[in-house]
C-alpha positions as CSV (number, residue, x, y, z in Angstrom):
1,M,33.7,14.0,-1.0
2,T,32.5,14.8,-4.6
3,R,29.0,16.4,-5.1
4,I,27.1,17.7,-8.1
5,T,24.4,20.3,-7.8
6,V,21.1,19.6,-9.6
7,P,18.7,22.6,-10.1
8,F,15.0,22.0,-10.3
9,K,11.7,23.9,-10.8
10,A,8.2,22.8,-9.9
11,D,6.4,21.1,-12.8
12,P,3.6,22.2,-13.3
13,P,5.0,25.7,-12.3
14,D,4.0,26.7,-8.8
15,G,5.1,29.3,-6.3
16,E,6.0,28.8,-2.7
17,A,3.1,27.4,-0.5
18,V,2.9,27.4,3.2
19,E,0.3,25.1,4.8
20,E,-0.5,23.1,7.9
21,L,0.7,19.5,7.8
22,S,-1.8,17.2,6.2
23,W,-3.5,14.6,8.4
24,G,-1.1,11.8,7.1
25,Q,1.9,14.0,7.6
26,R,0.8,14.9,11.2
27,E,0.3,11.2,12.0
28,I,3.8,10.2,10.9
29,W,5.4,13.4,12.4
30,T,4.0,12.6,15.9
31,A,5.3,9.0,15.5
32,M,8.7,10.3,14.5
33,V,8.8,12.6,17.6
34,R,7.5,9.8,19.9
35,Q,10.0,7.3,18.6
36,E,12.9,9.7,18.4
37,W,13.7,8.6,14.9
38,W,13.3,9.9,11.3
39,L,11.7,6.6,10.2
40,P,13.6,6.8,6.9
41,I,12.4,5.0,3.7
42,G,14.7,4.4,0.8
43,Y,16.6,2.1,-1.4
44,A,19.8,1.4,-3.3
45,R,18.8,0.6,-6.9
46,A,21.0,-0.8,-9.6
47,V,20.9,1.2,-12.8
48,P,21.2,-0.2,-16.4
49,P,24.7,-0.5,-18.0
50,G,25.5,2.6,-20.0
51,T,23.6,5.0,-17.6
52,T,25.5,8.2,-17.1
53,V,25.7,10.6,-14.2
54,E,23.8,13.1,-16.4
55,D,21.0,10.6,-16.8
56,L,20.7,10.1,-13.1
57,A,20.9,13.9,-12.5
58,D,18.0,14.2,-14.9
59,E,16.0,11.6,-12.9
60,V,16.7,13.5,-9.6
61,R,15.6,16.7,-11.3
62,Y,12.4,15.0,-12.5
63,M,11.6,13.7,-9.0
64,M,12.3,17.1,-7.3
65,S,10.2,18.9,-9.9
66,R,7.3,16.6,-9.9
67,Y,6.8,15.8,-6.2
68,P,6.0,18.7,-3.8
69,T,6.9,16.6,-0.8
70,L,10.5,16.4,-1.9
71,R,10.6,20.2,-2.1
72,T,9.1,20.5,1.4
73,T,10.8,21.9,4.5
74,L,9.3,22.5,8.0
75,R,8.7,25.8,9.8
76,Y,8.1,26.0,13.5
77,D,5.9,29.0,14.1
78,P,5.6,31.1,17.3
79,D,2.0,29.7,17.8
80,G,3.6,26.3,18.4
81,R,2.4,24.8,15.1
82,T,4.6,23.0,12.7
83,R,3.9,24.0,9.1
84,Q,5.1,22.8,5.7
85,V,6.8,25.2,3.2
86,V,6.7,23.9,-0.4
87,A,9.3,25.5,-2.6
88,G,8.7,26.4,-6.2
89,A,12.3,25.9,-7.2
90,G,15.7,25.2,-5.8
91,E,18.8,23.0,-5.9
92,I,19.8,19.7,-4.4
93,E,23.3,18.2,-4.0
94,V,23.9,14.7,-5.2
95,E,26.8,12.8,-3.7
96,L,29.1,10.9,-6.1
97,V,30.7,7.8,-4.4
98,D,33.4,5.8,-6.1
99,A,33.8,2.2,-5.2
100,A,37.3,0.9,-5.4
101,D,38.2,-1.4,-8.2
102,D,38.2,-4.4,-5.9
103,E,35.0,-3.4,-4.1
104,D,31.5,-4.8,-4.7
105,P,29.5,-1.7,-5.8
106,E,26.3,-3.2,-4.5
107,R,27.9,-3.5,-1.1
108,V,29.1,0.1,-1.2
109,A,25.6,1.3,-2.3
110,D,24.1,-0.5,0.7
111,Q,26.7,1.1,3.0
112,V,25.8,4.6,1.7
113,R,22.1,3.8,2.1
114,Q,22.7,2.7,5.7
115,R,24.7,5.9,6.4
116,Y,21.8,8.0,5.2
117,W,19.4,5.8,7.1
118,D,21.3,6.5,10.3
119,G,21.9,10.2,9.5
120,D,20.5,13.3,11.2
121,Y,18.0,15.1,9.0
122,D,17.5,18.9,9.1
123,L,14.0,19.2,7.9
124,V,13.9,23.0,8.5
125,H,17.0,24.0,6.4
126,G,17.5,21.0,4.1
127,W,15.5,18.8,1.8
128,P,14.0,15.7,3.2
129,I,15.8,13.5,0.7
130,W,19.4,12.3,0.4
131,V,20.7,11.1,-3.0
132,A,24.0,9.4,-4.1
133,V,25.3,8.0,-7.3
134,I,27.6,5.0,-6.9
135,R,30.3,4.6,-9.5
136,H,32.6,1.6,-10.2
137,R,35.5,2.0,-12.5
138,G,34.1,5.3,-13.6
139,A,30.6,4.1,-14.6
140,P,27.4,4.6,-12.5
141,T,26.1,1.3,-11.0
142,H,23.6,2.4,-8.4
143,L,21.3,5.2,-7.3
144,V,20.8,5.6,-3.6
145,T,17.7,7.5,-2.5
146,V,16.7,7.8,1.2
147,M,13.9,10.0,2.4
148,S,12.3,11.0,5.7
149,H,9.0,9.3,6.3
150,L,7.4,12.7,6.3
151,V,7.9,12.6,2.5
152,L,6.3,9.3,1.6
153,D,5.2,6.0,2.8
154,A,5.8,2.5,1.3
155,F,2.9,2.6,-1.1
156,G,4.0,6.1,-2.2
157,G,7.4,4.8,-2.9
158,I,6.0,2.3,-5.3
159,V,4.1,5.2,-7.1
160,M,7.3,7.2,-7.3
161,L,9.3,4.3,-8.8
162,E,6.6,3.6,-11.4
163,E,6.3,7.3,-12.4
164,V,10.0,7.9,-12.6
165,A,10.1,5.0,-15.1
166,A,7.0,6.0,-17.1
167,R,7.2,9.8,-16.7
168,P,3.5,10.6,-17.0
169,A,2.8,14.1,-18.3
170,E,0.2,15.2,-15.7
171,P,0.1,14.9,-11.9
172,T,-1.8,11.8,-10.9
173,A,-2.9,12.6,-7.3
174,M,-3.8,15.4,-4.9
175,P,-0.6,16.9,-3.4
176,P,-0.3,17.5,0.4
177,A,-1.1,21.2,0.2
178,E,-4.3,20.5,-1.7
179,Q,-5.1,17.7,0.8
180,V,-4.8,20.2,3.6
181,R,-7.3,22.5,1.9
182,W,-9.7,19.6,1.3
183,Q,-9.4,18.5,5.0
184,A,-10.3,22.0,6.1
185,S,-13.4,22.1,3.8
186,P,-16.9,21.2,4.9
187,A,-16.5,17.7,3.3
188,G,-13.2,17.1,5.1
189,Q,-14.7,18.3,8.4
190,R,-17.6,15.9,8.0
191,Q,-15.2,13.0,7.4
192,N,-13.3,14.1,10.6
193,A,-16.4,14.4,12.7
194,A,-17.6,10.9,11.6
195,A,-14.2,9.4,12.5
196,L,-14.3,11.1,15.9
197,R,-17.8,9.7,16.6
198,Y,-16.6,6.2,15.7
199,W,-13.5,6.4,17.8
200,E,-15.5,7.7,20.8
201,K,-18.1,4.9,20.5
202,V,-15.3,2.3,20.4
203,L,-13.2,3.7,23.2
204,R,-16.1,4.2,25.6
205,A,-16.9,0.5,25.4
206,V,-13.4,-1.1,25.9
207,P,-11.1,-1.8,28.8
208,A,-8.5,0.9,29.4
209,R,-5.5,-1.5,29.4
210,R,-3.9,-3.4,26.6
211,F,-1.2,-5.1,28.7
212,P,-1.7,-7.0,32.0
213,H,1.2,-5.7,34.0
214,R,4.5,-3.9,33.8
215,H,7.9,-5.4,33.9
216,E,11.3,-4.3,34.9
217,P,12.6,-2.7,31.6
218,R,15.7,-4.2,30.0
219,A,18.7,-2.1,28.9
220,P,18.3,-1.4,26.1
221,R,14.6,-1.1,26.9
222,H,13.1,-1.5,23.4
223,W,13.4,-4.9,21.6
224,E,12.6,-6.0,18.0
225,G,12.4,-9.6,16.8
226,R,11.7,-11.5,13.6
227,F,9.4,-14.5,13.2
228,R,9.0,-16.7,10.1
229,S,6.4,-19.5,10.0
230,P,5.9,-21.6,6.8
231,A,3.3,-23.6,8.7
232,A,1.2,-20.5,9.6
233,H,1.4,-19.4,5.9
234,L,0.0,-22.8,4.8
235,A,-2.6,-22.7,7.6
236,L,-3.8,-19.3,6.6
237,R,-4.4,-20.6,3.0
238,V,-6.7,-23.2,4.5
239,L,-8.6,-20.6,6.6
240,A,-8.9,-18.2,3.6
241,A,-10.4,-20.9,1.4
242,R,-12.8,-22.0,4.2
243,T,-13.9,-18.5,5.5
244,K,-13.7,-16.6,2.1
245,V,-11.8,-13.8,4.0
246,D,-8.7,-12.0,2.7
247,A,-5.3,-12.7,4.3
248,S,-5.0,-9.2,5.9
249,P,-8.1,-9.6,8.2
250,L,-7.1,-13.2,8.7
251,L,-3.7,-12.1,10.1
252,L,-5.3,-9.4,12.2
253,A,-7.7,-12.1,13.7
254,T,-4.9,-14.4,14.6
255,F,-3.0,-11.5,16.2
256,A,-6.1,-10.5,18.2
257,I,-6.7,-14.1,19.4
258,A,-3.1,-14.5,20.3
259,M,-3.1,-11.2,22.3
260,A,-6.3,-12.2,24.1
261,R,-5.0,-15.6,25.0
262,H,-1.7,-14.3,26.3
263,T,-2.9,-11.1,28.1
264,G,-6.3,-12.3,29.3
265,I,-7.7,-8.9,28.1
266,N,-10.8,-9.0,26.0
267,P,-12.1,-7.2,23.8
268,V,-8.8,-6.8,22.1
269,V,-8.2,-3.2,21.0
270,V,-5.7,-2.6,18.3
271,Q,-4.8,0.2,16.0
272,V,-4.6,-1.0,12.4
273,V,-2.4,1.0,10.0
274,V,-4.6,1.9,7.0
275,N,-3.4,2.9,3.6
276,N,-5.9,5.6,2.7
277,R,-5.3,5.5,-1.1
278,F,-8.8,4.1,-1.7
279,R,-10.1,7.6,-1.1
280,P,-11.0,9.9,-4.0
281,G,-7.9,11.7,-5.5
282,L,-5.4,9.8,-3.4
283,A,-4.9,6.5,-5.3
284,R,-1.6,7.6,-6.9
285,S,-0.4,9.9,-4.1
286,M,3.3,9.7,-3.1
287,S,2.8,11.6,0.1
288,P,2.3,9.9,3.5
289,L,-1.4,8.9,3.8
290,S,-1.3,6.0,6.2
291,Q,-3.2,6.5,9.5
292,T,-4.5,4.1,12.1
293,G,-8.0,2.9,12.5
294,V,-9.1,1.5,15.8
295,C,-10.6,-2.0,16.1
296,A,-12.3,-3.5,19.2
297,I,-12.7,-7.2,18.7
298,D,-14.8,-9.2,21.3
299,L,-13.5,-12.8,20.9
300,A,-15.3,-14.5,23.8
301,G,-17.0,-17.7,23.0
302,L,-16.3,-17.7,19.3
303,S,-15.0,-20.3,16.9
304,V,-11.9,-19.1,15.1
305,D,-13.8,-19.0,11.8
306,D,-16.5,-16.7,13.4
307,A,-13.7,-14.6,14.9
308,V,-12.2,-14.2,11.5
309,R,-15.4,-13.1,10.0
310,L,-16.1,-10.7,12.9
311,T,-12.6,-9.2,12.5
312,A,-13.1,-8.7,8.8
313,R,-16.2,-6.6,9.5
314,Q,-14.5,-4.7,12.3
315,A,-11.5,-4.0,10.0
316,I,-13.8,-2.4,7.3
317,A,-15.3,-0.1,9.9
318,A,-11.7,0.8,11.1
319,Y,-10.6,1.5,7.5
320,K,-13.6,3.8,6.9
321,H,-12.8,5.9,9.9
322,A,-9.0,6.0,9.6
323,Y,-8.8,9.5,7.9
324,Y,-9.0,12.2,10.5
325,N,-7.1,15.0,12.2
326,P,-4.7,13.2,14.6
327,S,-4.8,16.1,17.1
328,D,-8.5,15.8,17.5
329,V,-8.2,12.1,18.2
330,D,-5.4,12.8,20.8
331,D,-7.8,15.4,22.4
332,L,-10.6,12.8,22.5
333,V,-8.4,10.2,24.1
334,A,-7.2,12.7,26.7
335,R,-10.8,13.7,27.5
336,L,-12.0,10.1,27.9
337,A,-9.0,9.3,30.1
338,R,-10.0,12.2,32.4
339,E,-13.6,11.0,32.5
340,R,-12.5,7.5,33.3
341,G,-9.8,8.5,35.8
342,E,-7.2,6.3,34.2
343,E,-4.8,6.3,31.2
344,L,-6.4,4.9,28.1
345,D,-3.7,2.8,26.6
346,L,-3.9,2.5,22.8
347,A,-0.3,1.7,22.1
348,C,-0.9,-1.7,20.4
349,F,-0.5,-1.6,16.6
350,F,-0.9,-4.0,13.7
351,N,0.6,-3.1,10.3
352,D,0.2,-5.3,7.2
353,R,2.9,-3.9,5.0
354,R,3.0,-6.6,2.4
355,I,2.9,-5.4,-1.2
356,E,4.1,-8.1,-3.6
357,V,2.7,-11.0,-1.6
358,R,-0.8,-9.4,-1.4
359,T,-1.1,-9.4,-5.2
360,Q,-0.2,-13.0,-5.8
361,A,-3.0,-15.2,-7.2
362,P,-4.6,-17.5,-4.7
363,T,-3.5,-21.2,-4.8
364,P,-5.4,-24.3,-3.7
365,P,-5.2,-24.9,0.1
366,P,-2.7,-27.5,1.3
367,A,-3.5,-30.7,3.0
368,P,-3.5,-30.7,6.9
369,S,-0.5,-33.0,6.8
370,E,1.5,-30.3,4.9
371,V,0.7,-27.7,7.6
372,Y,1.7,-30.0,10.4
373,A,5.0,-31.1,8.6
374,A,6.0,-27.4,8.2
375,L,6.0,-26.6,11.9
376,P,9.6,-27.5,12.6
377,R,10.7,-24.9,10.1
378,S,9.5,-21.9,12.2
379,T,12.2,-19.5,13.3
380,F,12.5,-16.6,15.8
381,E,15.4,-14.2,16.4
382,W,16.0,-10.9,18.1
383,T,17.2,-8.4,15.6
384,R,17.5,-5.0,17.4
385,R,17.7,-3.6,20.9
386,R,17.7,0.2,21.4
387,D,17.0,2.9,24.0
388,T,15.1,5.1,21.6
389,S,11.5,4.0,21.7
390,F,9.4,1.6,19.7
391,E,5.7,1.7,20.5
392,R,4.6,-0.5,23.4
393,M,3.5,-3.3,21.0
394,F,3.8,-3.3,17.2
395,A,3.4,-6.2,14.9
396,H,4.4,-5.7,11.2
397,I,3.5,-8.3,8.6
398,E,6.3,-8.5,6.1
399,D,6.5,-9.1,2.4
400,V,8.0,-12.6,2.5
401,P,6.8,-15.4,0.2
402,D,5.8,-18.8,1.6
403,A,5.9,-17.7,5.2
404,M,3.9,-15.8,7.8
405,A,6.6,-13.2,8.3
406,I,6.3,-10.9,11.3
407,T,8.5,-8.2,12.8
408,V,7.4,-7.6,16.4
409,A,8.7,-4.6,18.4
410,G,7.9,-3.6,21.9
411,D,8.6,-1.7,25.1
412,T,9.9,-4.3,27.6
413,H,8.3,-2.2,30.4
414,Y,4.9,-3.4,29.1
415,M,5.7,-6.5,27.0
416,S,8.7,-8.5,28.1
417,P,10.8,-10.3,25.4
418,D,9.0,-13.5,26.4
419,D,5.7,-11.8,25.9
420,L,6.5,-10.5,22.5
421,E,7.8,-13.9,21.3
422,A,4.8,-15.6,22.8
423,V,2.3,-13.5,20.9
424,V,3.8,-14.2,17.4
425,R,4.2,-17.9,18.2
426,G,0.6,-17.7,19.5
427,M,-0.5,-16.4,16.0
428,E,1.1,-19.5,14.5
429,A,-0.7,-21.7,17.0
430,V,-4.1,-20.1,16.3
431,A,-3.7,-20.5,12.5
432,V,-2.5,-24.1,12.7
433,E,-5.2,-25.2,15.2
434,A,-7.9,-23.8,13.1
435,A,-6.5,-25.3,9.9
436,L,-6.4,-28.7,11.4
437,D,-9.8,-28.4,13.2
438,P,-12.7,-26.4,11.6
439,A,-14.4,-26.3,15.0
440,A,-11.4,-24.8,16.8
441,T,-12.3,-21.9,19.2
442,T,-10.6,-18.8,20.3
443,G,-10.3,-20.1,23.8
444,V,-11.2,-16.6,25.0
445,H,-13.9,-16.3,27.8
446,R,-16.0,-13.3,28.8
447,S,-14.6,-11.5,31.8
């Protein structure tokens, strides 16, 4: 195996820093521990013809110098806390992988990406990033970059790619160590206290359970499936035009209605993944900032249109209060569970991770006949089964044009495979019913 060593130094210059994990880092770290996986993020990117290994080494040097999270390792202290150590300088090894003359270099690049994806990170002694240059007949064709989710989230990855291309002179966002200092400040503590008050108010007023009963778990226990619905995509365009509500809360509303119909539990309580980059100083941050906000949506006796508008209001409140110390929320949930004398189950998640589709210009709504005609094109397939855990229920909205695209993952002890499939097909049913009938109701009744 051939490697080259790339030295780097923080730019702007900075010495070693030791801090607590930021709120966003804590959130993703606990998810990584809970799910027993590094939750890697990365890509295999084709490079322009004529690019040299030296060009790509310079790009890696720029990334390591500019972004403190790439120079971050973890330290487990005797007090039981995990802290981040940000280096001021260092070296990183870049793997050089030569595709055979008769091999497709894109395929080789994806194989390397998958090898890194499945690898075992050492976040104490090694950098949280793995890099390889793929060469074909002596010339670089691809740069493979895979990072632990502790380094960045999807929106941060977009920032990194844009800045690597543009090379702005000055830092454009608050780095994690500075975020930690702000979070400990009076302003940060006021934000945290407001979030805790909101969470407590919501959680005191909702049923403890998200799922109606337990099942005999399968082996492997945790299943993931993929649903694609062109009909639901068309139906959501009809609903968006009629309700004047954005697609993200529309999707959340259809998920909530489908959950309530299938489980019989209302209000629906769901943790919504929130990209906190709308906050001051964080718009161009590369580091992980996504946290969950809690929504409690009472759907009883509503039309679908009214449920959509209610969900949009609830989502705004959740977004506002999705920046907090995760340890404090964990303590709050544990205290409320003791007071209620039962587990408070919050393991139901919704994540709209669309990027490109979100930014597309709105188009005129289709005719009802188009929605109905698209129904036979819906597809569902199981894609993964594993013993390491997913959350009990997690619906991811994917960046796929011309379809409502959902990855659904769950713990079969709480949501059987039939339950998981029923919920995403139920989302399609809600959207199509409401598109064809403006008076359609949620079908949810008060307990």
